[in-house]
A tleap script that builds the chain and sets N, CA, C and O, in Angstrom:
source leaprc.protein.ff14SB
mol = sequence {
  NMET PHE ASP LEU GLU PRO GLY LYS LEU ILE
  VAL ILE ALA ILE VAL ALA LEU ILE ALA ILE
  PRO SER LYS ASP LEU PRO ARG VAL LEU ARG
  THR LEU GLY GLN PHE THR GLY LYS MET ARG
  ARG MET ALA SER GLU PHE GLN GLY GLN PHE
  MET GLU ALA MET ARG GLU ALA GLU LEU ASP
  ASP LEU ARG LYS GLU VAL LYS GLU MET LYS
  ASP ALA VAL LYS GLU SER VAL LYS LEU ASP
  GLY ALA PHE ASP PRO LEU THR GLU ALA ARG
  LYS GLN ILE ALA GLY ALA ILE GLU GLY ALA
  PRO PRO SER HIE ALA GLN PRO VAL ASP PRO
  ALA ALA ALA PRO LEU ASP GLN ASP GLU ALA
  PHE GLU THR GLY THR SER ALA ALA ARG ASP
  GLU GLY SER PRO GLU ALA GLY PRO PRO LYS
  LYS ALA ALA CTHR
}
set mol.1.N position { -18.910 16.828 -38.799 }
set mol.1.CA position { -18.148 17.485 -40.010 }
set mol.1.C position { -19.145 17.064 -41.302 }
set mol.1.O position { -19.951 17.854 -41.793 }
set mol.2.N position { -18.966 15.810 -41.721 }
set mol.2.CA position { -19.688 15.276 -42.724 }
set mol.2.C position { -21.035 14.729 -42.259 }
set mol.2.O position { -20.980 13.846 -41.404 }
set mol.3.N position { -22.212 15.109 -42.682 }
set mol.3.CA position { -23.479 14.586 -42.047 }
set mol.3.C position { -23.807 13.398 -42.841 }
set mol.3.O position { -24.636 13.476 -43.748 }
set mol.4.N position { -23.125 12.152 -42.515 }
set mol.4.CA position { -23.311 10.954 -43.241 }
set mol.4.C position { -24.172 10.211 -42.181 }
set mol.4.O position { -23.815 9.967 -41.028 }
set mol.5.N position { -25.398 9.879 -42.769 }
set mol.5.CA position { -26.385 9.040 -42.018 }
set mol.5.C position { -26.506 7.856 -42.639 }
set mol.5.O position { -26.260 7.832 -43.844 }
set mol.6.N position { -26.871 6.741 -42.023 }
set mol.6.CA position { -26.932 5.469 -42.671 }
set mol.6.C position { -27.531 5.410 -44.006 }
set mol.6.O position { -27.050 4.575 -44.772 }
set mol.7.N position { -28.467 6.125 -44.415 }
set mol.7.CA position { -29.254 6.050 -45.651 }
set mol.7.C position { -28.236 6.649 -46.655 }
set mol.7.O position { -27.997 6.112 -47.736 }
set mol.8.N position { -27.632 7.837 -46.216 }
set mol.8.CA position { -26.629 8.310 -47.351 }
set mol.8.C position { -25.472 7.355 -47.712 }
set mol.8.O position { -24.961 7.319 -48.831 }
set mol.9.N position { -25.097 6.574 -46.654 }
set mol.9.CA position { -23.867 5.582 -46.840 }
set mol.9.C position { -24.286 4.443 -47.688 }
set mol.9.O position { -23.473 3.972 -48.484 }
set mol.10.N position { -25.557 3.927 -47.582 }
set mol.10.CA position { -26.007 3.062 -48.401 }
set mol.10.C position { -26.121 3.502 -49.732 }
set mol.10.O position { -25.761 2.649 -50.543 }
set mol.11.N position { -26.533 4.632 -50.242 }
set mol.11.CA position { -26.562 5.305 -51.435 }
set mol.11.C position { -25.258 5.367 -52.113 }
set mol.11.O position { -25.137 5.130 -53.315 }
set mol.12.N position { -24.242 5.700 -51.306 }
set mol.12.CA position { -22.886 5.819 -51.809 }
set mol.12.C position { -22.144 4.649 -52.131 }
set mol.12.O position { -21.300 4.449 -53.005 }
set mol.13.N position { -22.710 3.791 -51.097 }
set mol.13.CA position { -22.045 2.087 -51.398 }
set mol.13.C position { -22.789 1.599 -52.712 }
set mol.13.O position { -22.035 0.954 -53.441 }
set mol.14.N position { -24.026 1.738 -53.176 }
set mol.14.CA position { -24.664 1.285 -54.370 }
set mol.14.C position { -24.050 1.772 -55.570 }
set mol.14.O position { -23.767 1.080 -56.548 }
set mol.15.N position { -23.801 3.387 -55.398 }
set mol.15.CA position { -23.277 4.043 -56.661 }
set mol.15.C position { -21.748 3.583 -56.717 }
set mol.15.O position { -21.281 3.455 -57.849 }
set mol.16.N position { -20.883 3.309 -55.589 }
set mol.16.CA position { -19.491 2.883 -55.986 }
set mol.16.C position { -19.613 1.327 -56.305 }
set mol.16.O position { -18.564 0.917 -56.803 }
set mol.17.N position { -20.490 0.439 -56.177 }
set mol.17.CA position { -20.529 -0.886 -56.596 }
set mol.17.C position { -21.020 -0.826 -58.102 }
set mol.17.O position { -20.761 -1.743 -58.882 }
set mol.18.N position { -21.673 0.189 -58.439 }
set mol.18.CA position { -22.068 0.369 -59.926 }
set mol.18.C position { -21.003 1.140 -60.832 }
set mol.18.O position { -20.955 0.948 -62.047 }
set mol.19.N position { -20.295 1.876 -60.277 }
set mol.19.CA position { -19.248 2.933 -60.854 }
set mol.19.C position { -17.849 2.218 -60.821 }
set mol.19.O position { -17.087 2.510 -61.743 }
set mol.20.N position { -17.437 1.373 -59.935 }
set mol.20.CA position { -16.178 0.697 -59.666 }
set mol.20.C position { -16.213 -0.583 -60.201 }
set mol.20.O position { -17.133 -1.292 -59.793 }
set mol.21.N position { -15.545 -1.000 -60.907 }
set mol.21.CA position { -15.414 -2.525 -61.622 }
set mol.21.C position { -15.062 -3.553 -60.218 }
set mol.21.O position { -14.392 -3.166 -59.261 }
set mol.22.N position { -15.547 -4.642 -60.317 }
set mol.22.CA position { -15.433 -5.583 -59.457 }
set mol.22.C position { -13.948 -5.944 -59.202 }
set mol.22.O position { -13.541 -5.998 -58.042 }
set mol.23.N position { -13.175 -6.178 -60.186 }
set mol.23.CA position { -11.728 -6.405 -59.728 }
set mol.23.C position { -10.772 -5.216 -58.934 }
set mol.23.O position { -9.758 -5.365 -58.252 }
set mol.24.N position { -11.448 -4.098 -59.272 }
set mol.24.CA position { -10.862 -2.865 -58.604 }
set mol.24.C position { -11.450 -2.626 -57.178 }
set mol.24.O position { -10.954 -1.800 -56.412 }
set mol.25.N position { -12.496 -3.365 -56.874 }
set mol.25.CA position { -13.150 -2.920 -55.497 }
set mol.25.C position { -12.457 -3.397 -54.445 }
set mol.25.O position { -12.746 -2.723 -53.456 }
set mol.26.N position { -11.603 -4.326 -54.169 }
set mol.26.CA position { -10.767 -4.512 -52.944 }
set mol.26.C position { -9.837 -3.543 -52.789 }
set mol.26.O position { -9.683 -3.029 -51.681 }
set mol.27.N position { -9.163 -3.196 -53.767 }
set mol.27.CA position { -8.087 -2.183 -53.872 }
set mol.27.C position { -8.437 -1.080 -53.281 }
set mol.27.O position { -7.757 -0.651 -52.349 }
set mol.28.N position { -9.616 -0.394 -53.740 }
set mol.28.CA position { -10.573 0.807 -53.410 }
set mol.28.C position { -10.767 0.961 -51.957 }
set mol.28.O position { -10.407 1.907 -51.257 }
set mol.29.N position { -11.460 -0.232 -51.571 }
set mol.29.CA position { -11.933 -0.379 -50.313 }
set mol.29.C position { -10.785 -0.508 -49.252 }
set mol.29.O position { -11.058 -0.186 -48.095 }
set mol.30.N position { -9.503 -0.960 -49.553 }
set mol.30.CA position { -8.483 -1.057 -48.756 }
set mol.30.C position { -7.835 0.361 -48.611 }
set mol.30.O position { -7.523 0.867 -47.533 }
set mol.31.N position { -7.665 0.976 -49.939 }
set mol.31.CA position { -7.394 2.411 -49.891 }
set mol.31.C position { -8.228 3.317 -49.011 }
set mol.31.O position { -7.695 4.140 -48.267 }
set mol.32.N position { -9.507 3.167 -49.096 }
set mol.32.CA position { -10.466 3.929 -48.141 }
set mol.32.C position { -10.405 3.569 -46.814 }
set mol.32.O position { -10.522 4.463 -45.975 }
set mol.33.N position { -10.236 2.374 -46.447 }
set mol.33.CA position { -9.746 2.055 -45.053 }
set mol.33.C position { -8.502 2.693 -44.507 }
set mol.33.O position { -8.538 3.093 -43.344 }
set mol.34.N position { -7.412 2.834 -45.208 }
set mol.34.CA position { -6.153 3.368 -45.050 }
set mol.34.C position { -6.442 4.896 -44.906 }
set mol.34.O position { -5.933 5.430 -43.921 }
set mol.35.N position { -7.021 5.507 -45.561 }
set mol.35.CA position { -7.462 6.885 -45.799 }
set mol.35.C position { -8.065 7.282 -44.356 }
set mol.35.O position { -7.680 8.198 -43.629 }
set mol.36.N position { -9.159 6.318 -44.115 }
set mol.36.CA position { -10.033 6.715 -42.868 }
set mol.36.C position { -9.096 6.439 -41.524 }
set mol.36.O position { -9.216 7.151 -40.527 }
set mol.37.N position { -8.264 5.470 -41.581 }
set mol.37.CA position { -7.353 5.148 -40.395 }
set mol.37.C position { -6.222 6.368 -40.193 }
set mol.37.O position { -5.807 6.688 -39.080 }
set mol.38.N position { -5.821 6.950 -41.347 }
set mol.38.CA position { -5.051 8.126 -41.349 }
set mol.38.C position { -5.803 9.372 -40.725 }
set mol.38.O position { -5.313 10.114 -39.875 }
set mol.39.N position { -7.079 9.490 -41.280 }
set mol.39.CA position { -7.934 10.577 -40.589 }
set mol.39.C position { -8.067 10.513 -39.195 }
set mol.39.O position { -7.914 11.507 -38.485 }
set mol.40.N position { -8.396 9.188 -38.678 }
set mol.40.CA position { -8.709 9.072 -37.229 }
set mol.40.C position { -7.500 9.358 -36.471 }
set mol.40.O position { -7.563 10.014 -35.430 }
set mol.41.N position { -6.364 8.890 -36.946 }
set mol.41.CA position { -5.057 9.112 -36.161 }
set mol.41.C position { -4.590 10.449 -36.233 }
set mol.41.O position { -3.916 10.885 -35.299 }
set mol.42.N position { -4.886 11.245 -37.329 }
set mol.42.CA position { -4.511 12.725 -37.034 }
set mol.42.C position { -5.616 13.424 -36.217 }
set mol.42.O position { -5.242 14.305 -35.443 }
set mol.43.N position { -7.054 13.113 -36.300 }
set mol.43.CA position { -7.798 13.655 -35.507 }
set mol.43.C position { -7.296 13.204 -33.961 }
set mol.43.O position { -7.099 14.154 -33.203 }
set mol.44.N position { -7.138 12.269 -33.581 }
set mol.44.CA position { -6.760 11.636 -32.178 }
set mol.44.C position { -5.524 12.555 -31.881 }
set mol.44.O position { -5.537 13.299 -30.900 }
set mol.45.N position { -4.430 12.494 -32.759 }
set mol.45.CA position { -3.303 13.322 -32.357 }
set mol.45.C position { -3.555 14.775 -32.040 }
set mol.45.O position { -3.056 15.311 -31.050 }
set mol.46.N position { -4.405 15.457 -32.970 }
set mol.46.CA position { -4.845 16.837 -32.850 }
set mol.46.C position { -5.492 17.107 -31.355 }
set mol.46.O position { -5.165 17.955 -30.524 }
set mol.47.N position { -6.510 16.110 -31.297 }
set mol.47.CA position { -7.273 16.143 -29.942 }
set mol.47.C position { -6.091 15.886 -28.755 }
set mol.47.O position { -6.026 16.744 -27.874 }
set mol.48.N position { -5.426 15.070 -28.712 }
set mol.48.CA position { -4.269 15.025 -27.681 }
set mol.48.C position { -3.523 16.068 -27.236 }
set mol.48.O position { -3.256 16.338 -26.065 }
set mol.49.N position { -3.069 16.874 -28.616 }
set mol.49.CA position { -2.112 17.886 -28.651 }
set mol.49.C position { -3.243 19.213 -27.802 }
set mol.49.O position { -2.910 19.918 -26.850 }
set mol.50.N position { -4.304 19.218 -28.366 }
set mol.50.CA position { -5.145 20.092 -27.783 }
set mol.50.C position { -5.406 20.125 -26.285 }
set mol.50.O position { -5.456 21.180 -25.652 }
set mol.51.N position { -5.592 18.751 -25.675 }
set mol.51.CA position { -5.883 18.411 -24.414 }
set mol.51.C position { -4.556 18.787 -23.606 }
set mol.51.O position { -4.704 19.325 -22.509 }
set mol.52.N position { -3.420 18.564 -24.029 }
set mol.52.CA position { -2.099 18.632 -23.573 }
set mol.52.C position { -1.927 20.163 -23.448 }
set mol.52.O position { -1.368 20.614 -22.448 }
set mol.53.N position { -2.385 20.982 -24.423 }
set mol.53.CA position { -2.222 22.449 -24.273 }
set mol.53.C position { -3.125 23.164 -23.052 }
set mol.53.O position { -2.780 24.072 -22.296 }
set mol.54.N position { -4.337 22.478 -23.118 }
set mol.54.CA position { -5.075 22.964 -22.210 }
set mol.54.C position { -4.762 22.652 -20.608 }
set mol.54.O position { -5.015 23.441 -19.697 }
set mol.55.N position { -4.242 21.516 -20.470 }
set mol.55.CA position { -3.615 20.964 -19.209 }
set mol.55.C position { -2.512 21.941 -18.884 }
set mol.55.O position { -2.440 22.374 -17.734 }
set mol.56.N position { -1.530 22.376 -19.928 }
set mol.56.CA position { -0.634 23.397 -19.346 }
set mol.56.C position { -1.135 24.646 -19.174 }
set mol.56.O position { -0.558 25.400 -18.390 }
set mol.57.N position { -2.170 25.031 -19.802 }
set mol.57.CA position { -2.594 26.285 -19.430 }
set mol.57.C position { -3.276 26.399 -18.166 }
set mol.57.O position { -3.340 27.444 -17.519 }
set mol.58.N position { -3.806 25.252 -17.817 }
set mol.58.CA position { -4.548 25.253 -16.546 }
set mol.58.C position { -3.512 24.985 -15.458 }
set mol.58.O position { -3.784 25.399 -14.331 }
set mol.59.N position { -2.354 24.340 -15.654 }
set mol.59.CA position { -1.237 24.464 -14.760 }
set mol.59.C position { -0.546 25.634 -14.562 }
set mol.59.O position { -0.217 25.998 -13.434 }
set mol.60.N position { -0.253 26.368 -15.739 }
set mol.60.CA position { 0.113 27.587 -15.509 }
set mol.60.C position { -0.759 28.664 -14.865 }
set mol.60.O position { -0.183 29.589 -14.292 }
set mol.61.N position { -2.083 28.633 -14.905 }
set mol.61.CA position { -3.083 29.429 -14.063 }
set mol.61.C position { -2.993 28.912 -12.723 }
set mol.61.O position { -3.061 29.745 -11.819 }
set mol.62.N position { -2.845 27.622 -12.400 }
set mol.62.CA position { -2.864 27.204 -11.031 }
set mol.62.C position { -1.339 27.361 -10.300 }
set mol.62.O position { -1.218 27.421 -9.077 }
set mol.63.N position { -0.381 27.407 -11.087 }
set mol.63.CA position { 1.062 27.835 -10.591 }
set mol.63.C position { 1.096 29.364 -10.353 }
set mol.63.O position { 1.746 29.796 -9.401 }
set mol.64.N position { 0.391 30.245 -11.217 }
set mol.64.CA position { 0.165 31.726 -10.894 }
set mol.64.C position { -0.589 32.040 -9.829 }
set mol.64.O position { -0.284 33.026 -9.158 }
set mol.65.N position { -1.685 31.260 -9.505 }
set mol.65.CA position { -2.480 31.534 -8.297 }
set mol.65.C position { -1.663 31.251 -6.980 }
set mol.65.O position { -1.532 32.076 -6.076 }
set mol.66.N position { -1.111 29.938 -6.984 }
set mol.66.CA position { -0.122 29.457 -6.014 }
set mol.66.C position { 0.798 30.538 -5.532 }
set mol.66.O position { 0.817 30.977 -4.382 }
set mol.67.N position { 1.651 30.967 -6.645 }
set mol.67.CA position { 2.603 32.064 -6.282 }
set mol.67.C position { 1.926 33.337 -5.680 }
set mol.67.O position { 2.457 34.003 -4.791 }
set mol.68.N position { 0.848 33.590 -6.174 }
set mol.68.CA position { 0.078 35.020 -5.769 }
set mol.68.C position { -0.375 34.648 -4.145 }
set mol.68.O position { -0.334 35.469 -3.228 }
set mol.69.N position { -0.683 33.643 -4.052 }
set mol.69.CA position { -1.188 33.225 -2.454 }
set mol.69.C position { 0.185 33.162 -1.626 }
set mol.69.O position { 0.183 33.521 -0.448 }
set mol.70.N position { 1.077 32.814 -2.098 }
set mol.70.CA position { 2.324 32.481 -1.384 }
set mol.70.C position { 2.889 33.788 -1.162 }
set mol.70.O position { 3.223 34.086 -0.015 }
set mol.71.N position { 3.051 34.664 -2.174 }
set mol.71.CA position { 3.405 36.060 -1.666 }
set mol.71.C position { 2.511 36.829 -0.684 }
set mol.71.O position { 2.985 37.527 0.212 }
set mol.72.N position { 0.989 36.644 -0.926 }
set mol.72.CA position { 0.186 37.095 0.091 }
set mol.72.C position { 0.464 36.810 1.479 }
set mol.72.O position { 0.320 37.647 2.369 }
set mol.73.N position { 0.888 35.553 1.673 }
set mol.73.CA position { 1.271 34.997 3.039 }
set mol.73.C position { 2.437 35.783 3.386 }
set mol.73.O position { 2.510 36.448 4.419 }
set mol.74.N position { 3.242 35.708 2.615 }
set mol.74.CA position { 4.681 36.375 3.026 }
set mol.74.C position { 4.379 37.601 3.381 }
set mol.74.O position { 4.685 37.868 4.543 }
set mol.75.N position { 3.770 38.627 2.634 }
set mol.75.CA position { 3.205 39.901 2.985 }
set mol.75.C position { 2.628 40.190 4.189 }
set mol.75.O position { 2.905 41.180 4.868 }
set mol.76.N position { 1.558 39.054 4.561 }
set mol.76.CA position { 0.795 39.230 5.733 }
set mol.76.C position { 1.937 38.803 6.882 }
set mol.76.O position { 2.076 39.593 7.815 }
set mol.77.N position { 2.623 37.799 6.866 }
set mol.77.CA position { 3.601 37.669 7.926 }
set mol.77.C position { 4.544 38.847 8.101 }
set mol.77.O position { 4.906 39.038 9.262 }
set mol.78.N position { 4.997 39.652 7.200 }
set mol.78.CA position { 5.764 40.656 7.126 }
set mol.78.C position { 4.909 41.673 8.088 }
set mol.78.O position { 5.379 42.192 9.101 }
set mol.79.N position { 3.785 41.839 7.680 }
set mol.79.CA position { 2.946 42.922 8.378 }
set mol.79.C position { 2.490 42.709 9.663 }
set mol.79.O position { 2.381 43.676 10.417 }
set mol.80.N position { 2.161 41.424 10.090 }
set mol.80.CA position { 1.903 41.007 11.295 }
set mol.80.C position { 2.917 40.836 12.260 }
set mol.80.O position { 2.629 40.932 13.452 }
set mol.81.N position { 4.199 40.569 11.851 }
set mol.81.CA position { 5.299 39.982 12.808 }
set mol.81.C position { 5.175 38.617 13.271 }
set mol.81.O position { 4.670 37.841 12.460 }
set mol.82.N position { 5.493 38.192 14.294 }
set mol.82.CA position { 5.260 36.733 14.859 }
set mol.82.C position { 4.111 37.109 15.715 }
set mol.82.O position { 4.350 37.711 16.762 }
set mol.83.N position { 2.828 36.809 15.372 }
set mol.83.CA position { 1.722 37.061 16.244 }
set mol.83.C position { 1.396 35.836 16.848 }
set mol.83.O position { 1.131 34.831 16.189 }
set mol.84.N position { 1.405 35.885 18.279 }
set mol.84.CA position { 1.220 34.707 19.133 }
set mol.84.C position { -0.146 35.145 19.934 }
set mol.84.O position { -0.216 36.045 20.770 }
set mol.85.N position { -1.253 34.268 19.469 }
set mol.85.CA position { -2.566 34.637 20.187 }
set mol.85.C position { -2.582 34.507 21.728 }
set mol.85.O position { -3.286 35.224 22.439 }
set mol.86.N position { -1.707 33.483 22.226 }
set mol.86.CA position { -1.696 33.106 23.523 }
set mol.86.C position { -1.088 34.230 24.236 }
set mol.86.O position { -1.633 34.627 25.266 }
set mol.87.N position { 0.041 34.819 23.780 }
set mol.87.CA position { 0.922 36.008 24.328 }
set mol.87.C position { -0.094 37.114 24.333 }
set mol.87.O position { -0.322 37.707 25.388 }
set mol.88.N position { -0.700 37.422 23.255 }
set mol.88.CA position { -1.712 38.532 23.236 }
set mol.88.C position { -2.603 38.508 24.072 }
set mol.88.O position { -2.918 39.581 24.586 }
set mol.89.N position { -3.269 37.317 24.461 }
set mol.89.CA position { -4.397 36.999 25.303 }
set mol.89.C position { -3.829 37.434 26.730 }
set mol.89.O position { -4.361 38.334 27.380 }
set mol.90.N position { -2.621 36.671 27.203 }
set mol.90.CA position { -1.981 36.927 28.292 }
set mol.90.C position { -1.693 38.494 28.691 }
set mol.90.O position { -1.917 38.843 29.850 }
set mol.91.N position { -1.256 39.322 27.846 }
set mol.91.CA position { -0.972 40.712 27.985 }
set mol.91.C position { -2.381 41.315 28.197 }
set mol.91.O position { -2.511 42.091 29.144 }
set mol.92.N position { -3.267 41.089 27.549 }
set mol.92.CA position { -4.448 41.671 27.766 }
set mol.92.C position { -5.157 41.388 29.137 }
set mol.92.O position { -5.835 42.237 29.715 }
set mol.93.N position { -4.989 40.404 29.497 }
set mol.93.CA position { -5.472 39.834 30.972 }
set mol.93.C position { -4.778 40.531 31.862 }
set mol.93.O position { -5.310 41.171 32.770 }
set mol.94.N position { -3.404 40.446 31.642 }
set mol.94.CA position { -2.503 41.159 32.786 }
set mol.94.C position { -2.784 42.635 32.757 }
set mol.94.O position { -2.831 43.209 33.845 }
set mol.95.N position { -2.963 43.277 31.732 }
set mol.95.CA position { -3.008 44.639 31.625 }
set mol.95.C position { -4.521 44.943 32.180 }
set mol.95.O position { -4.612 46.048 32.715 }
set mol.96.N position { -5.587 44.256 32.154 }
set mol.96.CA position { -6.926 44.248 32.608 }
set mol.96.C position { -6.705 44.291 34.116 }
set mol.96.O position { -7.151 45.246 34.752 }
set mol.97.N position { -6.028 43.291 34.733 }
set mol.97.CA position { -6.160 43.213 36.065 }
set mol.97.C position { -5.066 44.364 36.817 }
set mol.97.O position { -5.202 44.664 38.003 }
set mol.98.N position { -3.998 44.938 35.966 }
set mol.98.CA position { -3.077 46.032 36.559 }
set mol.98.C position { -3.722 47.257 36.280 }
set mol.98.O position { -3.162 48.221 36.802 }
set mol.99.N position { -4.915 47.560 35.495 }
set mol.99.CA position { -5.480 48.489 34.930 }
set mol.99.C position { -4.683 49.288 34.009 }
set mol.99.O position { -4.794 50.514 33.964 }
set mol.100.N position { -3.852 48.603 33.247 }
set mol.100.CA position { -3.264 49.306 32.070 }
set mol.100.C position { -4.045 49.337 30.848 }
set mol.100.O position { -5.012 48.583 30.735 }
set mol.101.N position { -3.698 50.183 29.871 }
set mol.101.CA position { -4.493 49.948 28.580 }
set mol.101.C position { -4.377 48.665 27.886 }
set mol.101.O position { -3.407 47.911 27.978 }
set mol.102.N position { -5.539 48.443 27.112 }
set mol.102.CA position { -5.335 46.956 26.396 }
set mol.102.C position { -3.809 46.879 25.448 }
set mol.102.O position { -3.255 47.827 24.892 }
set mol.103.N position { -3.448 45.705 25.475 }
set mol.103.CA position { -1.960 45.654 24.609 }
set mol.103.C position { -2.197 45.785 23.198 }
set mol.103.O position { -1.244 46.075 22.475 }
set mol.104.N position { -3.397 45.600 22.687 }
set mol.104.CA position { -3.487 45.674 21.203 }
set mol.104.C position { -2.932 47.082 20.747 }
set mol.104.O position { -2.309 47.153 19.688 }
set mol.105.N position { -3.150 48.233 21.544 }
set mol.105.CA position { -2.696 49.421 21.090 }
set mol.105.C position { -1.388 49.516 21.166 }
set mol.105.O position { -1.027 50.618 20.753 }
set mol.106.N position { -0.320 48.698 21.591 }
set mol.106.CA position { 0.919 48.562 22.078 }
set mol.106.C position { 1.379 47.581 20.754 }
set mol.106.O position { 0.644 46.680 20.349 }
set mol.107.N position { 2.654 47.880 20.165 }
set mol.107.CA position { 3.114 46.924 19.225 }
set mol.107.C position { 3.613 45.616 19.833 }
set mol.107.O position { 4.064 45.641 20.978 }
set mol.108.N position { 3.563 44.517 19.169 }
set mol.108.CA position { 3.871 43.161 19.717 }
set mol.108.C position { 5.458 43.101 19.650 }
set mol.108.O position { 6.153 43.486 18.710 }
set mol.109.N position { 5.847 42.586 20.741 }
set mol.109.CA position { 7.478 42.477 20.896 }
set mol.109.C position { 7.673 40.836 20.720 }
set mol.109.O position { 7.405 40.054 21.632 }
set mol.110.N position { 8.176 40.424 19.424 }
set mol.110.CA position { 8.134 38.917 19.238 }
set mol.110.C position { 9.602 38.408 19.958 }
set mol.110.O position { 9.881 37.212 20.033 }
set mol.111.N position { 10.230 39.163 20.319 }
set mol.111.CA position { 11.561 38.731 21.191 }
set mol.111.C position { 11.162 38.511 22.528 }
set mol.111.O position { 11.983 37.838 23.151 }
set mol.112.N position { 10.072 38.895 23.232 }
set mol.112.CA position { 9.574 38.816 24.661 }
set mol.112.C position { 9.137 37.461 24.853 }
set mol.112.O position { 8.223 36.995 24.173 }
set mol.113.N position { 9.807 36.721 25.850 }
set mol.113.CA position { 9.482 35.436 25.996 }
set mol.113.C position { 7.967 35.181 26.652 }
set mol.113.O position { 7.623 35.908 27.584 }
set mol.114.N position { 7.060 34.143 26.160 }
set mol.114.CA position { 5.909 34.097 26.506 }
set mol.114.C position { 5.866 33.396 27.952 }
set mol.114.O position { 6.584 32.412 28.132 }
set mol.115.N position { 5.073 33.858 28.953 }
set mol.115.CA position { 4.865 33.173 30.062 }
set mol.115.C position { 3.938 31.929 30.006 }
set mol.115.O position { 3.046 31.741 29.179 }
set mol.116.N position { 4.328 31.046 31.106 }
set mol.116.CA position { 3.293 30.021 31.192 }
set mol.116.C position { 1.872 30.474 31.642 }
set mol.116.O position { 1.645 31.579 32.135 }
set mol.117.N position { 1.033 29.605 31.445 }
set mol.117.CA position { -0.348 29.995 32.174 }
set mol.117.C position { -0.401 30.164 33.330 }
set mol.117.O position { -1.078 31.084 33.790 }
set mol.118.N position { 0.370 29.236 34.189 }
set mol.118.CA position { 0.302 29.260 35.389 }
set mol.118.C position { 1.188 30.573 35.883 }
set mol.118.O position { 0.796 31.258 36.828 }
set mol.119.N position { 2.367 30.858 35.196 }
set mol.119.CA position { 2.984 32.105 35.687 }
set mol.119.C position { 2.152 33.376 35.529 }
set mol.119.O position { 2.212 34.200 36.442 }
set mol.120.N position { 1.384 33.623 34.470 }
set mol.120.CA position { 0.492 34.391 34.000 }
set mol.120.C position { -0.584 34.700 35.146 }
set mol.120.O position { -0.809 35.808 35.635 }
set mol.121.N position { -1.188 33.512 35.464 }
set mol.121.CA position { -2.068 33.528 36.460 }
set mol.121.C position { -1.630 33.957 37.902 }
set mol.121.O position { -2.276 34.737 38.602 }
set mol.122.N position { -0.681 33.470 38.192 }
set mol.122.CA position { -0.090 33.696 39.647 }
set mol.122.C position { 0.351 35.114 39.742 }
set mol.122.O position { 0.203 35.664 40.834 }
set mol.123.N position { 0.926 35.858 38.650 }
set mol.123.CA position { 1.423 37.153 38.753 }
set mol.123.C position { 0.291 38.138 38.755 }
set mol.123.O position { 0.351 39.171 39.423 }
set mol.124.N position { -0.800 37.804 37.967 }
set mol.124.CA position { -1.993 38.691 38.067 }
set mol.124.C position { -2.699 38.597 39.233 }
set mol.124.O position { -3.060 39.651 39.758 }
set mol.125.N position { -2.994 37.469 39.789 }
set mol.125.CA position { -3.822 37.255 41.139 }
set mol.125.C position { -2.835 37.423 42.437 }
set mol.125.O position { -3.227 38.072 43.407 }
set mol.126.N position { -1.878 36.974 42.422 }
set mol.126.CA position { -1.030 36.864 43.688 }
set mol.126.C position { -0.610 38.387 44.225 }
set mol.126.O position { -0.513 38.655 45.423 }
set mol.127.N position { -0.376 39.336 43.149 }
set mol.127.CA position { -0.124 40.803 43.432 }
set mol.127.C position { -1.296 41.298 44.198 }
set mol.127.O position { -1.257 41.991 45.215 }
set mol.128.N position { -2.336 40.855 43.581 }
set mol.128.CA position { -3.466 41.741 44.300 }
set mol.128.C position { -3.860 41.044 45.784 }
set mol.128.O position { -4.575 41.688 46.552 }
set mol.129.N position { -3.466 39.970 46.086 }
set mol.129.CA position { -3.900 39.425 47.451 }
set mol.129.C position { -2.551 39.733 48.357 }
set mol.129.O position { -2.615 39.812 49.584 }
set mol.130.N position { -1.521 39.872 47.731 }
set mol.130.CA position { -0.418 40.407 48.560 }
set mol.130.C position { -0.509 41.719 49.202 }
set mol.130.O position { -0.656 42.720 48.500 }
set mol.131.N position { -0.441 41.796 50.381 }
set mol.131.CA position { -0.871 43.057 50.975 }
set mol.131.C position { 0.554 44.036 51.040 }
set mol.131.O position { 0.548 45.261 51.155 }
set mol.132.N position { 1.567 43.303 50.951 }
set mol.132.CA position { 2.899 44.113 50.881 }
set mol.132.C position { 3.396 44.380 49.659 }
set mol.132.O position { 4.479 44.964 49.641 }
set mol.133.N position { 2.852 44.085 48.560 }
set mol.133.CA position { 3.342 44.412 47.462 }
set mol.133.C position { 2.686 45.712 47.039 }
set mol.133.O position { 1.526 46.029 47.304 }
set mol.134.N position { 3.708 46.546 46.237 }
set mol.134.CA position { 3.320 47.905 45.746 }
set mol.134.C position { 2.233 47.838 44.768 }
set mol.134.O position { 1.602 48.873 44.553 }
set mol.135.N position { 1.911 46.703 44.111 }
set mol.135.CA position { 0.804 46.741 43.038 }
set mol.135.C position { -0.552 46.740 43.813 }
set mol.135.O position { -1.563 47.257 43.339 }
set mol.136.N position { -0.512 46.120 45.051 }
set mol.136.CA position { -1.702 46.113 45.625 }
set mol.136.C position { -2.221 47.359 46.363 }
set mol.136.O position { -3.367 47.372 46.813 }
set mol.137.N position { -1.507 48.256 46.473 }
set mol.137.CA position { -1.805 49.455 47.057 }
set mol.137.C position { -1.470 49.571 48.518 }
set mol.137.O position { -0.630 48.784 48.954 }
set mol.138.N position { -2.005 50.432 49.317 }
set mol.138.CA position { -1.708 50.525 50.859 }
set mol.138.C position { -2.446 49.288 51.449 }
set mol.138.O position { -3.466 48.718 51.062 }
set mol.139.N position { -1.559 49.027 52.585 }
set mol.139.CA position { -1.838 47.726 53.176 }
set mol.139.C position { -3.411 47.945 53.928 }
set mol.139.O position { -3.773 49.007 54.434 }
set mol.140.N position { -4.091 46.904 53.880 }
set mol.140.CA position { -5.565 46.965 54.585 }
set mol.140.C position { -5.505 46.659 56.134 }
set mol.140.O position { -4.865 45.750 56.665 }
set mol.141.N position { -6.246 47.536 56.707 }
set mol.141.CA position { -6.259 47.643 58.164 }
set mol.141.C position { -7.073 46.127 58.518 }
set mol.141.O position { -8.044 45.722 57.880 }
set mol.142.N position { -6.556 45.543 59.464 }
set mol.142.CA position { -7.330 44.430 59.909 }
set mol.142.C position { -8.397 44.967 60.936 }
set mol.142.O position { -8.251 45.917 61.705 }
set mol.143.N position { -9.677 44.030 60.761 }
set mol.143.CA position { -10.728 44.443 61.490 }
set mol.143.C position { -10.611 44.005 62.843 }
set mol.143.O position { -10.364 42.817 63.051 }
set mol.144.N position { -10.772 44.892 63.898 }
set mol.144.CA position { -10.824 44.311 65.328 }
set mol.144.C position { -12.127 44.414 65.945 }
set mol.144.O position { -12.305 43.988 67.086 }
savepdb mol mol.pdb
quit
């Protein structure tokens, strides 16, 4: 703000020594020191308030972003329902084995109980091996 270089300060000090009588010099220097201290405290207080305002502004922005993300997640969950990738994969595998259309074209039923991996595997493969099951088709003739 004030462009005070060491050379300028020396010139000001010499002029002050000449202009101010020696008996008033300590009082003037003490007053100057108090004034300088007040200015520094005011500058520090202003800087602290400014930094606090910046932090509050950043916190408000962060709160706003978090709220937007939370709302987006809630909306996404509402749209997707209860998406379970394992259940979806089991349905697709079972549909491929049975020859049904892929399950991604059908809506996901969140109330349906998911099968164990062993149950899903056994249902899909044992039906094809079991000759008497209706899913396996007509019984095969034994080779004689």
